[in-house]
Structure formats: structure tokens, C-alpha cells
N, C-alpha and C positions, 0 to 999 in steps of 0.2 A: 289594414287591421283597425277595428274600432275599439276604443276603450272608453270607459265611463269613470269619472272621478266624482265622488260624492263628498260634500262638505258644506260648510257655511260660506256661501258665495258673497264676496265683498264687491259690491257694485259702487265704485267710486264716483261714477258720473251721476248716478241718481241718489247717492249718499244713503245707501241702505245695505243691510246684511240679511240674507235669507238662506234657509236650508235648501239645497238643490243638487243638481247633477250637471256636470260638464261632459259632453260627449265629444270625443276627438277622433278624427279619421283623416289620414293623408296629411298629417301635420297641421291641420286646421281645426278650429272649434266649429263643430257642426251645429250643436244646439246647447243652450243653457236653459235649464228648466227648473222651476220650483217643484218641490215634492214634499210629501208628508214625512215627518220624521217619526221613527219609532220612539217609545218612551226612553228618555235619556240619551238618545242618539245625537241630537243637536248639541247637547252640552259637552259631549266628548269628541265631537268631530273637529277636524282641522279647519282652518280658514283658507279659502282659495282666493288669491288676488293676483293682479298682474305682477310680473317680475320687476325687480329693482333695476335702476339704471344709474350708472355713474356718468353724470352729464359733462364732466371734463376731467380727463386723466391722461397722464403720460405713462403709457404701459411700461416704457423703459425704466421708470423710477422704481418699479417693483423688482427690478433686476432679473425679471423673467421674460422670456419671449412670449408673444401673445398666447400661444397654445397652453403654456404653463400658467400664465395669469388666469386664463379661463378655468383651468382645472381647480384652482383655489377659489375663484370668485363665485362659481355656481353653488358651492356648498352654502354660501351665505345668501342665496336667492338672487344674485345678480345675473341677469340674462343678456345684458348689452352694455356697451360703453360708447361714449363720444370720445374718441382717442386721437390725441394730437401727437403725431410722430416727429415732432419738432426736434427731439433730442438726437435721435439717430440720423435725422436729416443734416444736422449740424456737423456730424462726423462723416457720414458717407454719401450725403446728397440724395439724388433720386433713387439710386440702388437701395439705399436704406429704407426709404418709404415703400418701395416695391417688396422688400424683404418682409416688412411688417404685414402688408396686405396678404402676401402669399402664405405666410405662416399662420395668420389668423384664419385663413380658409380651411386649414387642416382639421379644425375642430368644430363641433356644433355649438357655436357661440356667436353673438351678433356684434362684431366689431364695426363701428362706423368711424372710419378714419377721415382726417382733415388734410387739407393742403397746407403745409407749413408756410406761414406768411413772412417770417423773419429769420432767414438763413443767409448770411450770419445775422445774429441778433443785433449787433452793433458793429461799427467800424473800429472800435477800441479794443478788440480782442482778435485772436487768431483762431478761426474755425477750420474745419476740414473740408467744407464745401460751401457752395452758394446756389441758391435757387432764385433765378431772375423772375421778373413778372411773366415772361413768356413761359418759363418752366412751370410756374404756378398755374397759369392758364391751361397748360397741357394736363396737369394733374386734375384740375377742376372739371375737365371733360369726362373723366373716368367715372363710371357708375359707383365704384367703390369709395370714391371721395365725396363726402356728404356736405362739406362746409369748408370755409376758409378759416384756418386755425388762428388762435389768438393773435391779434394785431398789437404786438408789444410796442411797436414803434409809434406810440401816440404823438411824439413830437413831429414825426414825419407826416402824420395825418393832419395835424394842426397847421403845419407849414406848407401843406399842399405838395409834398414830394411826389414827383411824377411816377416813380416806380411803385410807391406805396398805393397811390390812387389807381394805378393800372391793375394791381392785384384785387383791390376792392371792386373795381368795375368788372373784372372777370367773374367774380363770385356773383355779382348781380346779374350778369349776362346769363349765367347758367342756373339762376334762381336758387342759389345756395347761400345760407346765412353766414354772417361774418362774426366770429368770436372776438371779444375784446380783452384788453389787459391794460388797465389804467389806474394803478394804485394812487390814491390821493388826489386824483384829478377832480376838480370842482368848478362850480360857476360856469361862466361862458365857455371856457375851454372844454369842460365836460359835455356841454350841449353841442358844441361844434363837432366834437369827436363822435358823439352818438348820431348826430344828423348826417355824418358821412356814410352811415350805413352799418355802424357797429351795433350788434344786437344784444350782447351779453357782457358781463364782467364778473370774474371770480376773485377779484383782488380788493374788495372793499374791506377795510379794517374796522369801520365804525358803522353803526346803524344810520347816522346822519348822512354819511357819504352815500350809502346804499339808497336811502330814501330820495336823495336828490337825483340820483341816476334813474331810479324808478319813475320819478316825476317826468323825466325826459323820454320815457317809453322803453327803457332798457330792461332786460331780464337780469336778475341777480342770482348768481350761483353761491350757495352757502358751502364753503370749503372747510373740510376737516381732514387733513392729511397727516402724514407722520411728523411733519415739522410745522407747517403753517396751519393754524387752527383758528377759524373765525366763527365757528358755530355759536358760541356763547354770545358773541357781539351781535349776531344777525338773526338768530332764530325767532326772536320776538316779532319780526316783520311778517312771519308766516300767517299770523292771525288776520292781518288786514290785506295781505297780498298773496293769497294762495295760488293765483293763476300766473304769477310772474316770478316765482322762486323755484329753484331746483337744488338738488344735493350733488356734491362732487367731492372727490378726494384730491385731485390735481396730482399729487405725488405721494405714493404709498409704498413703503418698503415691504419686503416679503414677509417679515415676521408679523407685522400688523395686519397684512392682508390675510394671513393664515388665521388670525383671530376673528376678523370680522370686516364688514364693508358697509354698504349703505344701510343695511339692516340695523347697525348700531346707532345711526343717526335717527332712525325711526323710533327706536327705544327711548332715546334721550328726549326727543321732541314730545312724544306722548307723555313721558314722565313730567314734563313741564306744564302739562294741562292743555296742550294744543290739540284741537280737534283732530281725530285720527284721519278723517277724510281729507283734511287739508294737508296733513303730513304725507299721506299716500299720493295725493295729487302731485306734490313736489318730487316724491321718490320714484313714481311710476309713470305718470301721465304727461306732465309738462315737457320733459325732454323729447318724448315721442312726437308730440305736436309741434314743438318748436323746430326740431331738426328733420321733421318728416321721416322718422326712423322706420325701418322695416321690422317693427316689433308689434306683436299683438297686445291688446289692452283688455282681454277677457270679455270679448263680445263675439256673438255668433258671426262666423265668416273670417274672423281674425286668425292670424298664425297662433298656434297653441303654445304661447310663451307665458307661463304662469307658475306660481309657486304655492305651496301649502305651508302654513305656519301654525304653530301650536295655539297662539292667541294674538290679539292685537295690542298686547302690552309688551311681551318679551320678544316677539317676532322671531322666535326660534324656528328656523326653516327645517321642515321635515322632508320635503321633496321639491325639486326644481325641474321643470319641463321647458324644453326649447324645441319649437316645431314639433311638439307632441312626443319628443324623445325624453325619457327620464335620464337626466344628466347628473343628478346628485340626490342622495337620500340619507337622512339621519347622520350628517357629518361626513359621508363618504362620497367622493367624486368619482363619476364613471367616465370622465374625460381622460383619454390616454393618448397624448400627443407623441409623435415620433421625435427623436432627438434631431434638432434642426442643424443646418449647416451654420457657417460662420461668415459674417461680413465684418470688416474692420478697416481701420486706417491708423497705423502706429509707426512713427518714423523717427523716434529719438533714441539716443544711446543712454546707457547708465551714467549716473552722476557721481561726483566725488563730494565729500563734505565741504571742501573749499568753495564749491559752487553756491553754497547756501550762506556763506559768511556775509555779514552786513557791516561794512566799515563805518566807523563813527567819523563824521566830517564836521564835528563841532556843534551839532544840533543840541539845543537845550531842551527842546520839546519835539515830540513826534506825534503824528496822528495815529490813533488806534481805532480799529473797527470794534464796535461793541455788538456782539451777537446777542440776539434776544430770543428767549425761549418761546416757541410757538409762533414765531413771526419770520417773514422773509426780509422785512426791513431791518436795517442795522442803524445804530447810532454812531455818531462821529465824536470821538473823545480826543483829548489832548493830554499827554503824559510825559513825564521825564523819562529819557531812555535809560536802560540798564546797561552800563558800559563795563566791559571786561576786556583787557588787553587791546584797547582801541577798537573794539567791535561792539555793536549793539546786539544784545542777546536776549533770550527769553528771561522773564522774571517770574518764576513760579510763585514766589511769595505774594506778588500782586495780581497773579493770574493774567499777566500780559505775556502772551506767547508769540513766537515767530510763526507766521503763516507764509507759505510760498506757493507760487504757481509755475509749473514747468510746461513749456510748450511740448505737446506730444506729437505734433505734425512735422516738426523739423527741429534741428539743434539750434538753440537760441539761449541768450542769457536768462537766468532765473529771476522772476519777479518776487520781491520780498516786502513784507509789511508786518504789522503786529495786530493781534486780536485779543479781545477780552471775553471771558465767560465760558471758555471750554473746560477750565478747571483741571487740566492735566498736571499731575505732579511729577511725571517722568515720561520718557518714551515719546512716541509720535504715532499719528495716524495719517494715512494717505488714501486718495481715491481718484479714479479716472471718471467718476460721475461728478462733474463740476459745471453746473448750468452757466451759460448756455453752450459754450464751445467745447466743453468736456476735455479741457487740458488736465494735467495732473495737479491736484491741489493737496496740500499737506499742512498740518500744524503739529508743533512739538515743543518739547522742553529743551532740546539741544540739537545742534546741527547734525551730529553723527546719527542720532535716532531718526531725524527727518530724512536724511539721505538713505538710510536703510529702508524706511517705509516706502519712499519713492521708488527705489530700485526694485523692490518686490513687485510693484505693479507694472513697472517697465518690463521686467523679465516675463511676466505673465501676459503682457500686451493688454492689460486692463484688469481692474479689480479694486477691491478695498482691502487695506492692510493695516495691521496694528503691530507695533514693536514695543517691547519693554526692555529693561536691563537684562532680562533672563530668557525671554522667548519671543517668537514672532508668529504671526498668523496672517493668512491671506484668503480671501474669497475671490477666486478668479472670475472675471467677466469677459470672456473671449468675444462675445458678439458686440462689436463696436466699442468695447471697453465699458459697456453699459449693462449688459445682460448676460446671464448664464444660460446655457442650453441644456442644463441638467434638470432633473425632476424638481418641480416647484417646492414641494415639501422639504426636500433635502436642502435646497438653497435657503429656505426659510430657517431651517435648523442651524445651518452654518452661519447665517447672518446673526441669528440670536446669540450664538457662541461668541462671535467676534465683537458684537455690540456689548455683551456682558464683560468681555475682557477690557474694553475701553473704560467701562465704568468701574469695575472692581479692581483692576490692576493699575490703570493709569489715573483713575480718580475723576473722570469726567462727570460733571453734574448735570449735563444736558439729557433730556429724555431721548433724543435721537441725534447723537453726535455726528454720525456720518451724513445724515440728511441735512443737518445744520451746516456742516462743512461744505456740502455741495452747493449751497446757496451763497457762500461767501464770495463767489466769482460772478454772481448774477447782477450784471451792471444795470439792468433795466429796473431794478428795485432800489430805491434810496436806502441809506444815505451815503455810505462809504463801502466800497468793495475793492477786490483785487483781481485784475485780469493778468494774463501772461505778459502784457505790455506795461503794467504798472498799476499803482494805486489810483482808484477812480472815484471822483466826486459825482454821485448820482443826482445831486441837486442842480449843479451847474452843467451836468452832462459833459464833463471834461476830466482830464487827468488831474489829480491833486498835486499840489506843489510841494507838500511836505511828506516825508517818509512816515 
């Protein structure tokens, strides 16, 4: 069946917009032709441009299986992703990666998965699986695996770790790019890391850091997720480096995905006065070229992957096509995925409040993790402990709360520490989304509430929970303790409700409390974090000496 779409064609390659017609047949663009517009027709016509691409995202962080992620994403003009299944791999290993690939194939959306390079992420935490260099090489041979996922173990790269170098060598052997992850890495170490074959980084916090890495030939991804937000710091670089930048979300919760995606970054960039063709090059073209993606770029002979937007200012998407199929129109998604099965690994028993007690051993000072709004990095603070009945407890008045990590893969002692800036006045929240090993993480005002929140997710074998003095709520995540297999919009609504409860009833001051909580166990990001094995110093890359 042949169809013709008429509108203002946005030719990003030649930096021009003209009125014309795109003819589609058999999932391909047959012709793109200029045509004369009737009086007033061009002014009211939509703009036709290539679909948007998220150049680095963990689908699992949306709490949706790939098919449901796609259902929400296409409404905003996203037609493809570069997806790192690192999270589910840390829980379920190879079967987890295979689940993501298989589920993604059930819908008309272009998922491009990577081979996770760091499973487990470190030796300082308990994960559910391990992917050796041999296993990674097997994955890289698959057509569905397009790249080696973010190499977070930059110390291993710099030290010449044999396993790490084998994974990079396998990617080179199969001509697949290697993604990077090197927050704060500068100078000769950054150059050595890049020279090893690392091609991208999405962890730059400052323009100066990004410029230095660009100078060494690295591509920089501008990240704007639910918690980590680097758009404002980096977007100015797009003026001078339009060929080397891309947009990504990295981690995006279901409520924010329901609101918007890469289209929102285009709106913000154009509003800052950045040339629209440079913006669209980052949003549409650069990822396809860098990752050799199977995605059309609005050229004759390409796959018919394109979108229609109202204008090049608000980028309101009116239609989304993938392989010539209309998958979304005017805010309505036509993707209908079947309810998926479940893969998981959960082997711990319910806890008692006593498991969360923290005995005072005479410490006059304790280390405190300082969570930072919009950042994955944390600060390392020192504070006097709040002691009641010979125990160190949360101090709501100073906003220094107890944070715990419970091993979900086996019964083990609970790791405890203290964190600032969650702002809880009562109750507790818990989650089995806890990067990178996805043990159970919780923060709260008292041990009883922490215990109740933790046990809610244990009973559900995964989820995010919130408890107050009067009620409790949980969003179950039965797929690896990371994702729901329910309708994406329903999950987004449930997440919105529990997020509101944390803010309105517990008093959290964070924009995304659950997302921020999930990164408090992310050891590969400085400066102070908590794993199931204890408090961790990200600067020295060793366990901290002080509670």
C-alpha cells in the first residue's frame, strides 16, 4: 500500500525546509518531492522530520518493559533508542538481556540494545549475576546487540585489567562502538581512557570537562533524566560541536516519560537560540550515524521512520511513523503490547525492626551522604550522631536520616548509614531499583517505618513502597524487581500517586525522591555511597572507615 504525506519537509542534511510530499511504500520512503503549495497551505501544514532518538537509556528505569516504554515514547516522536540492559543483567544475567530483546521485538519500535560491560559493576556489592568477557563476546556477535554498553570500570581501563580489555577488544572485533562512563575524569587519564577505544560519555557535569573530552575525539551525550540533569551545563556546546553531541535521558521514570521525551530537549534548546538544524542533528542524525542504527533519516530509500510536528518551536508531535506504520497520533499511542511474562531473582526473607538498629559505639562523628538535587554525585559530610538509648537514629530536625541496603539475593546483615537532603518528616520509602546491583534500598525517619517499607517490597518480590504513620502504598515491579508488566500509562499513574505521597505526606523536598534513592547505592559515581556490604568511598574506591 502506498501513502503520501504532505507537509513542510525538514532536510537536516542540507539545512533547508521546503513544502513537499513524502511517498511511502513497503515500509520505505520511495520519493521525497517538492511541490507547489496552495494559498495558505504551507503556513498551516505540519513539519516532517526524522524521528527522535534517545542515545542512551536504561529502559528498566522507566519501570516499564520495552513494549510499554515504546507505547509511551512514540507519542513524543521517539522512534528508536540506544538501550543499555545493564540493570536487568545485574539481576538476571544473560536471560535478562534476552528477555529485553524478545519483548522489544513484540512492538513496532527500534530498540538497539548493547552488551552490558560491567556486570557486576564492582566487587564491592552483591549482584545477582556476572557477565564474563566470554559472555560479552557471545552477546556482541548477535545482530540485535549494536554496541558495548557503558564501560563504567574506567579504573580497570586505566590499569589495563585483562577482562576489561577483552570486552573492548571483542567490540572492536565485531566493529561495534564502545560507550563510556567516566564522571570527572580529566587530563592524561581521560585521554588514556578514550584512546582505549571508548567513544562516548554521558557523565560530564561541566562544559569544561566535556570540552576536554571532545578535544580527544569523544562524542558527548547531553543527559536530562528524572534525576541527573546536565542539559543546562552542556547545551551551549551544541553551537560549536553539532556533529559530536547527542541527547539522552539515561534514566527516566514513567511519569516523566508520559509527559515528554527528547522532544522536550529540542524545545528547550531552540528556546535558547540554538540553530534548529544543529538541535535536530543532535536529536535525530548523530545517534544513527554513530551507532550505525537501523533507522531512517528522511531520505529516499530509507526506512519510513519520521514524525510530524506542529512547528519547529514547540515540537508538538501530531504523528509518528515507524517503517511506514502510523504508531501514534495527536497524543494517542497505537502500540498495544501483550502482557509480558516475568523474570526475576529474589531470595531474601522479611526483616524485623531490630535488623535496622545501629548501635552507638562511642563515635563522636559519623560520615553522612549528601544527596544533591539533579545529580548522581553525592557529597561526603561529617556530623554528630543523634543518639537515643545507645543507638544512632535518624534526626528529622537536621534532615539526617537512616539509609539502609538489604541484600535481595540471599539473607545477610543489613548495611546502614545516614543521608541528608531527603527531607522526610516521618515514615519511610523503599525500592528494589538500586543501581547497580538492585538490592533493596530504603530511607526513613524511624526503624519501624523502614522495616515496613522494606517488607512491602520483599512480599511483592520487587517494587517501590511508601509508608506513613497512617497508610502504606506500593507499586509492584515483578519483572526483575525493576519493571512492571502492566499497561504503561497505568504504571505512570500509580508512580505519580506514590511520588505525590512521598512529597505531600512524608515531606520530601526532592523532585524525584525514588530516582535519587536509587542512585545512593551507585558506587561508580563519587563521592560517598552505600552498598549491601557497607559505606563506600568513591574517591578512594574502597569501603569507608567511618559509619
